N, CA and C of each residue as an Amber inpcrd file, in Angstrom:
protein
   462
   0.8390000  -1.1600000   0.0000000   0.0000000   0.0000000   0.0000000
   0.8900000   1.2300000   0.0000000   0.6330000   2.1500000  -0.9080000
   1.4540000   3.3400000  -1.0430000   1.2200000   4.2950000   0.1160000
   2.2960000   4.8650000   0.6090000   2.2120000   5.8760000   1.6550000
   2.2090000   7.2390000   0.9960000   1.4110000   8.1400000   1.5020000
   1.3330000   9.4710000   0.9130000   1.4070000  10.4830000   2.0370000
   2.2520000  11.4930000   1.8530000   2.3860000  12.5590000   2.8270000
   1.7670000  13.8160000   2.2550000   0.8370000  14.4000000   2.9910000
   0.1990000  15.6360000   2.5420000   1.1560000  16.7950000   2.7230000
   1.2250000  17.6440000   1.7170000   2.0610000  18.8390000   1.7760000
   1.1540000  20.0440000   1.9750000   1.6030000  20.9890000   2.7910000
   0.7690000  22.1350000   3.1660000   0.3380000  22.9740000   1.9770000
   1.1840000  23.1430000   0.9810000   0.8520000  24.0130000  -0.1500000
   0.3280000  23.2490000  -1.3680000   0.0430000  21.9600000  -1.2160000
  -0.4180000  21.1500000  -2.3320000  -1.9330000  21.2740000  -2.4960000
  -2.3670000  21.5240000  -3.7140000  -3.7920000  21.6330000  -4.0080000
  -4.2460000  20.3460000  -4.7010000  -5.3160000  19.7840000  -4.2010000
  -5.8750000  18.5760000  -4.7870000  -7.3110000  18.8730000  -5.1720000
  -7.5650000  18.9290000  -6.4750000  -8.9150000  19.2020000  -6.9530000
  -9.7100000  17.9040000  -7.0580000 -10.9910000  17.9590000  -6.7700000
 -11.8200000  16.7630000  -6.9510000 -11.9770000  16.4480000  -8.4340000
 -12.2640000  15.1940000  -8.7290000 -12.4120000  14.7420000 -10.1110000
 -13.8990000  14.7010000 -10.4600000 -14.2420000  15.2030000 -11.6350000
 -15.6330000  15.1530000 -12.0940000 -16.0500000  13.6960000 -12.2650000
 -17.3140000  13.4090000 -11.9930000 -17.7650000  12.0140000 -12.0070000
 -18.3330000  11.5460000 -13.3340000 -18.3360000  12.3800000 -14.3450000
 -19.0180000  12.0060000 -15.5830000 -18.0960000  11.4040000 -16.6350000
 -16.7870000  11.3720000 -16.4060000 -15.8700000  10.7890000 -17.3920000
 -15.3660000   9.4440000 -16.8740000 -16.0450000   8.3900000 -17.2570000
 -15.6560000   7.0570000 -16.8150000 -16.0210000   6.0420000 -17.8860000
 -15.4200000   4.8840000 -17.7930000 -15.8380000   3.7580000 -18.6220000
 -15.7000000   2.4860000 -17.8320000 -16.2800000   1.4090000 -18.3500000
 -16.2530000   0.1180000 -17.6860000 -15.6230000  -0.8880000 -18.6390000
 -14.6430000  -1.6370000 -18.1300000 -13.9730000  -2.6670000 -18.9150000
 -14.4040000  -4.0410000 -18.4020000 -14.7300000  -4.9220000 -19.3280000
 -15.0030000  -6.3240000 -19.0080000 -13.9660000  -7.1360000 -19.7690000
 -13.2110000  -7.9580000 -19.0690000 -12.1180000  -8.7260000 -19.6730000
 -11.1310000  -7.8020000 -20.3840000 -10.7770000  -6.6730000 -19.7620000
  -9.8070000  -5.7000000 -20.2830000 -10.2140000  -5.0660000 -21.6070000
 -11.4930000  -5.0970000 -21.9380000 -12.0040000  -4.4580000 -23.1480000
 -13.1210000  -3.5130000 -22.7250000 -13.1650000  -2.3090000 -23.3100000
 -14.2370000  -1.3780000 -22.9780000 -15.5540000  -2.0100000 -23.4130000
 -16.4380000  -2.2560000 -22.4410000 -17.7030000  -2.9390000 -22.7340000
 -18.7280000  -1.9720000 -23.3000000 -18.7950000  -0.7940000 -22.7470000
 -19.7870000   0.1840000 -23.1790000 -19.4930000   1.4970000 -22.4800000
 -20.0020000   2.5570000 -23.0510000 -19.9540000   3.8530000 -22.3850000
 -21.2580000   3.9720000 -21.6250000 -21.1710000   3.9050000 -20.3400000
 -22.3510000   3.8910000 -19.4940000 -22.7370000   5.3060000 -19.0920000
 -24.0230000   5.5040000 -18.8720000 -24.5040000   6.8000000 -18.3980000
 -24.4350000   6.8790000 -16.8840000 -24.3890000   5.7140000 -16.2300000
 -24.3540000   5.7070000 -14.7680000 -23.7250000   4.4240000 -14.2570000
 -22.9460000   4.5480000 -13.1990000 -22.3770000   3.3990000 -12.4990000
 -22.4890000   3.7070000 -11.0120000 -23.1500000   2.8350000 -10.2630000
 -23.2930000   3.0700000  -8.8230000 -23.0610000   1.7730000  -8.0680000
 -22.7870000   1.9070000  -6.7850000 -22.6320000   0.7290000  -5.9380000
 -21.2040000   0.3500000  -5.6210000 -20.2360000   1.2040000  -5.9290000
 -18.8540000   0.9010000  -5.5520000 -18.7450000   1.1050000  -4.0430000
 -19.0810000   0.0500000  -3.3140000 -19.1800000   0.1740000  -1.8700000
 -18.6940000  -1.1060000  -1.2030000 -17.9630000  -0.9310000  -0.1200000
 -17.5150000  -2.0620000   0.6890000 -17.8020000  -1.7170000   2.1440000
 -18.2450000  -2.7090000   2.8990000 -18.5990000  -2.4700000   4.2970000
 -18.0590000  -3.5930000   5.1690000 -17.4820000  -3.2080000   6.3010000
 -17.0030000  -4.1860000   7.2690000 -18.0290000  -4.2770000   8.3940000
 -18.4500000  -5.4810000   8.6870000 -19.3960000  -5.7110000   9.7700000
 -18.7060000  -5.4150000  11.1040000 -19.4120000  -4.7730000  12.0110000
 -18.9200000  -4.5530000  13.3640000 -19.7210000  -5.4600000  14.2980000
 -19.0170000  -6.3070000  15.0340000 -19.6710000  -7.2740000  15.9110000
 -19.5750000  -6.7670000  17.3520000 -20.7090000  -6.4460000  17.9530000
 -20.6640000  -5.9790000  19.3400000 -20.2960000  -7.1190000  20.2970000
 -19.3920000  -6.8450000  21.2110000 -18.9670000  -7.8550000  22.1820000
 -18.9950000  -7.2300000  23.5740000 -19.9120000  -7.7020000  24.3960000
 -20.0060000  -7.2000000  25.7700000 -18.9570000  -7.8720000  26.6300000
 -18.3920000  -7.1060000  27.5500000 -17.3820000  -7.6350000  28.4540000
 -17.9300000  -7.5560000  29.8770000 -17.8470000  -8.6470000  30.5880000
 -18.3460000  -8.6760000  31.9610000 -17.6270000  -7.6670000  32.8370000
 -18.3860000  -6.9060000  33.6060000 -17.8100000  -5.9150000  34.5110000
 -17.5570000  -4.5630000  33.8710000 -17.6790000  -4.4710000  32.5540000
 -17.4990000  -3.1890000  31.8520000 -18.8830000  -2.7460000  31.3840000
 -19.4220000  -1.7330000  32.0310000 -20.7840000  -1.3230000  31.7310000
 -20.8890000  -0.0060000  30.9730000 -19.7580000   0.6570000  30.7000000
 -19.8450000   1.9590000  30.0440000 -19.6280000   1.9050000  28.5360000
 -19.3180000   0.7540000  27.9730000 -19.2150000   0.6140000  26.5200000
 -19.2540000  -0.8540000  26.1180000 -19.4460000  -1.0640000  24.8310000
 -19.4410000  -2.4010000  24.2430000 -18.3350000  -2.4250000  23.1940000
 -17.4770000  -3.4380000  23.2400000 -16.4230000  -3.5780000  22.2290000
 -17.0610000  -3.7750000  20.8570000 -16.4620000  -3.2120000  19.8280000
 -16.9040000  -3.4050000  18.4430000 -15.7750000  -4.1190000  17.7020000
 -15.9300000  -5.3970000  17.4500000 -14.8920000  -6.1960000  16.8090000
 -15.1190000  -6.2660000  15.3070000 -14.0310000  -6.2570000  14.5250000
 -14.1950000  -6.3300000  13.0650000 -14.6930000  -7.6960000  12.6310000
 -15.6380000  -7.6640000  11.6860000 -16.2210000  -8.9030000  11.1870000
 -16.0200000  -9.0600000   9.6880000 -16.9920000  -9.6660000   9.0470000
 -16.9150000  -9.9610000   7.6130000 -17.0050000  -8.6990000   6.7630000
 -16.4460000  -8.7980000   5.5880000 -16.5090000  -7.7350000   4.5880000
 -17.6160000  -8.0900000   3.6020000 -18.4120000  -7.0990000   3.2240000
 -19.4250000  -7.3340000   2.1880000 -19.3450000  -6.2260000   1.1500000
 -19.6250000  -6.6030000  -0.0750000 -19.5850000  -5.6810000  -1.2080000
 -20.9930000  -5.5180000  -1.7520000 -21.3430000  -4.3010000  -2.1040000
 -22.6770000  -4.0740000  -2.6550000 -22.7040000  -4.4420000  -4.1410000
 -23.9020000  -4.5310000  -4.6770000 -24.0690000  -4.7820000  -6.1130000
 -23.6780000  -3.5360000  -6.8950000 -23.0780000  -3.7490000  -8.0310000
 -22.7480000  -2.6580000  -8.9440000 -23.8980000  -2.5310000  -9.9280000
 -24.3840000  -1.3160000 -10.1210000 -25.4750000  -1.0700000 -11.0610000
 -24.9450000  -0.2320000 -12.2140000 -25.1290000  -0.7480000 -13.4310000
 -24.7020000  -0.0530000 -14.6480000 -25.9260000   0.3140000 -15.4700000
 -25.9460000   1.5440000 -15.9730000 -27.0420000   1.9910000 -16.8410000
 -26.4340000   2.5360000 -18.1290000 -27.1000000   2.2540000 -19.2490000
 -26.6190000   2.7050000 -20.5480000 -27.7790000   2.8080000 -21.5250000
 -27.5730000   3.6130000 -22.5400000 -28.5630000   3.7340000 -23.6010000
 -28.5810000   2.4760000 -24.4410000 -29.7540000   2.0160000 -24.8070000
 -29.9010000   0.7850000 -25.5810000 -29.0760000   0.8880000 -26.8620000
 -28.1780000  -0.0800000 -27.0670000 -27.3280000  -0.0460000 -28.2540000
 -27.1810000  -1.4420000 -28.8540000 -26.4570000  -2.3230000 -28.1660000
 -26.2900000  -3.6820000 -28.6780000 -26.6480000  -4.6830000 -27.5780000
 -26.4460000  -5.9660000 -27.8580000 -26.8840000  -7.0080000 -26.9230000
 -25.7460000  -7.6800000 -26.1630000 -24.5480000  -7.1240000 -26.1420000
 -23.4180000  -7.8010000 -25.4970000 -23.6800000  -8.1050000 -24.0240000
 -24.1830000  -7.1280000 -23.2920000 -24.4130000  -7.3420000 -21.8660000
 -25.6330000  -8.2280000 -21.6120000 -26.6340000  -8.1410000 -22.4670000
 -27.7890000  -9.0470000 -22.3770000 -27.3300000 -10.4820000 -22.6150000
 -26.4730000 -10.6800000 -23.6150000 -25.9620000 -12.0210000 -23.9110000
 -25.1710000 -12.5730000 -22.7280000 -24.3910000 -11.7090000 -22.0520000
 -23.6360000 -12.1410000 -20.8740000 -24.6010000 -12.5760000 -19.7670000
 -25.6580000 -11.8180000 -19.5560000 -26.6530000 -12.1760000 -18.5500000
 -27.3340000 -13.5010000 -18.8970000 -27.6190000 -13.7380000 -20.1790000
 -28.3090000 -14.9490000 -20.6280000 -27.4870000 -16.2150000 -20.3800000
 -26.1480000 -16.1020000 -20.4110000 -25.3110000 -17.2790000 -20.1860000
 -25.5130000 -17.7580000 -18.7560000 -25.8870000 -18.9840000 -18.6030000
 -26.1280000 -19.5540000 -17.2950000 -27.5480000 -19.3810000 -16.8030000
 -28.4010000 -18.7670000 -17.6030000 -29.7820000 -18.5320000 -17.1840000
 -30.5290000 -19.8480000 -16.9500000 -30.2480000 -20.8550000 -17.7590000
 -30.9770000 -22.1130000 -17.6660000 -30.1550000 -23.2570000 -17.0880000
 -28.8280000 -23.1740000 -17.1910000 -28.0040000 -24.2710000 -16.6840000
 -27.1880000 -23.8860000 -15.4540000 -27.2580000 -22.6340000 -15.0180000
 -26.5390000 -22.1880000 -13.8220000 -25.0590000 -21.9550000 -14.0180000
 -24.5610000 -22.1030000 -15.2380000 -23.1350000 -21.9220000 -15.5120000
 -22.8820000 -20.4800000 -15.9460000 -22.8370000 -19.5800000 -14.9780000
 -22.6310000 -18.1630000 -15.2890000 -21.1760000 -17.9250000 -15.6650000
 -20.9540000 -16.9200000 -16.4670000 -19.5940000 -16.5130000 -16.8360000
 -19.1420000 -15.4230000 -15.8960000 -18.0480000 -15.6560000 -15.1980000
 -17.4700000 -14.6530000 -14.3150000 -16.3350000 -13.9460000 -15.0500000
 -16.3110000 -12.6360000 -14.9090000 -15.2450000 -11.8410000 -15.5300000
 -14.7510000 -10.8030000 -14.5510000 -13.4910000 -10.4330000 -14.6940000
 -12.9790000  -9.2980000 -13.9390000 -13.4310000  -8.0310000 -14.6460000
 -13.8860000  -7.0630000 -13.8640000 -14.4110000  -5.8130000 -14.4000000
 -13.6370000  -4.6630000 -13.7800000 -13.4290000  -3.6180000 -14.5470000
 -12.7860000  -2.4110000 -14.0340000 -13.6380000  -1.2010000 -14.3670000
 -13.7640000  -0.3030000 -13.4060000 -14.4020000   0.9850000 -13.6080000
 -13.2760000   2.0040000 -13.5580000 -13.1000000   2.7600000 -14.6490000
 -11.9850000   3.6990000 -14.7700000 -12.5360000   5.1200000 -14.8170000
 -12.0160000   5.9780000 -13.9270000 -12.4210000   7.3810000 -13.8650000
 -11.3140000   8.2410000 -14.4540000 -11.7020000   9.2260000 -15.2630000
 -10.7300000  10.0780000 -15.9500000 -10.7940000  11.5120000 -15.4500000
  -9.6530000  12.1860000 -15.5000000  -9.5730000  13.6150000 -15.2110000
 -10.1030000  14.3990000 -16.4060000 -10.2420000  15.7030000 -16.2320000
 -10.7210000  16.5640000 -17.3140000  -9.7890000  16.5230000 -18.5200000
  -8.4850000  16.2990000 -18.2980000  -7.5230000  16.2470000 -19.4050000
  -7.4050000  14.8450000 -20.0060000  -8.3260000  13.9670000 -19.6720000
  -8.4290000  12.5990000 -20.1920000  -7.3080000  11.6690000 -19.7270000
  -6.6630000  12.0070000 -18.6310000  -5.7110000  11.0870000 -18.0110000
  -6.4530000  10.2810000 -16.9510000  -5.9920000   9.0670000 -16.7330000
  -6.6500000   8.2090000 -15.7510000  -6.4510000   8.7710000 -14.3460000
  -7.5200000   8.7540000 -13.5670000  -7.4660000   9.2330000 -12.1920000
  -7.5080000   8.0720000 -11.2040000  -8.5270000   7.2460000 -11.3050000
  -8.6850000   6.0970000 -10.4160000  -9.2480000   4.9170000 -11.1960000
  -9.0250000   3.7370000 -10.6180000  -9.5200000   2.5090000 -11.2430000
  -9.9610000   1.5710000 -10.1320000 -11.1910000   1.0670000 -10.2430000
 -11.7160000   0.0870000  -9.3090000 -11.7920000  -1.2410000 -10.0470000
 -11.1030000  -2.2490000  -9.5370000 -11.0910000  -3.5830000 -10.1400000
 -11.9820000  -4.5060000  -9.3170000 -12.9230000  -5.1530000  -9.9910000
 -13.8740000  -6.0550000  -9.3500000 -13.5750000  -7.4780000  -9.7950000
 -13.3760000  -8.3750000  -8.8560000 -12.9730000  -9.7440000  -9.1660000
 -14.1820000 -10.6660000  -9.3390000 -14.1000000 -11.5320000 -10.3240000
 -15.0890000 -12.6020000 -10.5550000 -16.5250000 -12.0950000 -10.5570000
 -16.7850000 -11.0900000 -11.3420000 -18.1200000 -10.4900000 -11.4000000
 -19.0230000 -11.2350000 -12.3760000 -20.3190000 -11.2140000 -12.0790000
 -21.3040000 -11.7530000 -13.0180000 -22.6360000 -11.0370000 -12.8070000
 -23.4470000 -10.9600000 -13.8650000 -24.7200000 -10.2370000 -13.7710000
 -25.7800000 -11.0500000 -13.0340000 -26.5780000 -10.3430000 -12.2230000
 -27.6510000 -11.0000000 -11.4800000 -29.0270000 -10.4160000 -11.8020000
 -29.0720000  -9.2490000 -12.4280000 -30.3620000  -8.6500000 -12.7640000
 -30.2080000  -7.7400000 -13.9730000 -31.1110000  -7.8770000 -14.9210000
 -31.1710000  -7.0090000 -16.0990000 -32.5510000  -6.3680000 -16.1190000
 -32.6000000  -5.0650000 -16.3520000 -33.8630000  -4.3530000 -16.4440000
 -33.9060000  -3.6050000 -17.7670000 -34.9810000  -3.8120000 -18.5220000
 -35.1460000  -3.1350000 -19.8060000 -35.6330000  -1.7030000 -19.6260000
 -35.7090000  -0.9690000 -20.7140000 -36.1010000   0.4390000 -20.6460000
 -37.5860000   0.6100000 -20.3500000 -37.9100000   1.7760000 -19.7760000
 -39.3050000   2.1910000 -19.6230000 -39.6750000   2.9650000 -20.8710000
 -40.8850000   2.7820000 -21.3500000 -41.3180000   3.4690000 -22.5620000
 -42.3980000   4.4910000 -22.2400000 -42.3090000   5.6540000 -22.8750000
 -43.3180000   6.7060000 -22.7360000 -43.4960000   7.3720000 -24.0900000
 -44.7180000   7.4100000 -24.5770000 -44.9690000   7.9960000 -25.8960000
 -44.8760000   9.5210000 -25.8880000 -44.9340000  10.1330000 -24.7070000
 -44.8740000  11.5990000 -24.6360000 -43.4980000  12.1100000 -24.2010000
 -42.4550000  11.2800000 -24.3450000 -41.1110000  11.6690000 -23.9130000
 -40.1100000  11.4520000 -25.0430000 -39.0730000  12.2700000 -25.0600000
 -38.0160000  12.0920000 -26.0590000 -36.7030000  11.6710000 -25.3980000
 -36.7810000  11.0730000 -24.2200000 -35.5860000  10.6190000 -23.5140000
 -35.0570000   9.3300000 -24.1330000 -33.7840000   9.0680000 -23.8890000
 -33.1280000   7.8690000 -24.4000000 -33.6030000   6.6400000 -23.6300000
 -33.7980000   5.5330000 -24.3330000 -34.1570000   4.2640000 -23.7000000
 -32.9250000   3.7380000 -22.9600000 -33.0890000   3.4060000 -21.6760000
 -31.9660000   3.0130000 -20.8240000 -32.1830000   1.6010000 -20.2800000
 -31.1320000   0.7780000 -20.3940000 -31.1290000  -0.5530000 -19.8060000
 -30.2930000  -0.5070000 -18.5260000 -30.5530000  -1.4560000 -17.6130000
 -29.8230000  -1.5210000 -16.3510000 -29.3490000  -2.9490000 -16.1180000
 -28.1070000  -3.0790000 -15.6460000 -27.5450000  -4.3820000 -15.3120000
 -26.9680000  -4.3030000 -13.9080000 -27.3490000  -5.2570000 -13.0510000
 -26.7800000  -5.3450000 -11.7110000 -25.7950000  -6.4950000 -11.6790000
 -24.6570000  -6.2420000 -11.0510000 -23.5550000  -7.1970000 -11.0390000
 -23.1090000  -7.4320000  -9.6060000 -22.7910000  -8.6780000  -9.2660000
 -22.1610000  -8.9990000  -7.9850000 -20.7150000  -9.3990000  -8.2650000
 -19.8890000  -9.3280000  -7.2260000 -18.4700000  -9.6530000  -7.4110000
 -17.8930000 -10.1730000  -6.1060000 -16.6550000 -10.6550000  -6.1690000
 -16.0110000 -11.2720000  -5.0060000 -14.8890000 -10.4440000  -4.4180000
 -14.8620000  -9.1680000  -4.6870000 -13.8350000  -8.3350000  -4.0820000
 -13.5020000  -7.1420000  -4.9530000 -13.0020000  -6.0910000  -4.3090000
 -12.7200000  -4.8470000  -5.0120000 -11.3880000  -4.2800000  -4.5390000
 -10.5960000  -3.8240000  -5.4920000  -9.3760000  -3.0810000  -5.1800000
  -9.4370000  -1.7450000  -5.9070000  -8.7280000  -0.7540000  -5.3850000
  -8.7250000   0.5640000  -6.0080000  -7.2890000   0.9900000  -6.2590000
  -7.0420000   1.4790000  -7.4720000  -5.7430000   2.0100000  -7.8400000
  -5.8860000   3.5030000  -8.0780000  -4.9510000   4.2650000  -7.5770000
  -4.9870000   5.7180000  -7.6900000  -3.7600000   6.1620000  -8.4700000
  -3.9770000   6.6230000  -9.7230000  -2.8540000   7.0500000 -10.5550000
  -2.2600000   8.3740000 -10.0810000  -3.0310000   9.1690000  -9.3410000
  -2.5530000  10.4740000  -8.8840000  -1.4000000  10.3330000  -7.9050000
  -1.4020000   9.2960000  -7.0830000  -0.3460000   9.1330000  -6.0890000
   0.6830000   8.0850000  -6.4870000   0.5190000   7.5200000  -7.6970000
   1.4410000   6.4580000  -8.1410000   2.7610000   7.0500000  -8.5920000
């Protein structure tokens, strides 16, 4: 894990959230309009100690990862086809996925790598005859772990 020392006169600007892409098997899968769910949580297990009445110990427990939700404008069937694999025989295809965030100058800022991911839910677009919005599909993905790489401090 890289160590970083903050400098008093160093300015760190936040990165805009709209320049990102998602890679499946190291290939750009699609330009998504939304990606949410990059979340990891450690369970805290309360442990009472006899004779100690002013607090309860909080011990670290299991790690859990939330589902990743991807949304994109209807274009091709690549992600639908991935979801369909294993639908009837249970043999799902697991792939490593990366979410890459870019700076305004199109240099990589951060990368989240998700291990052994596979789709668990696909949602088709909502239709409205009185709207001119883009038809959007949604795919929910589960995975077995997440790492984050930061190019800014590398």
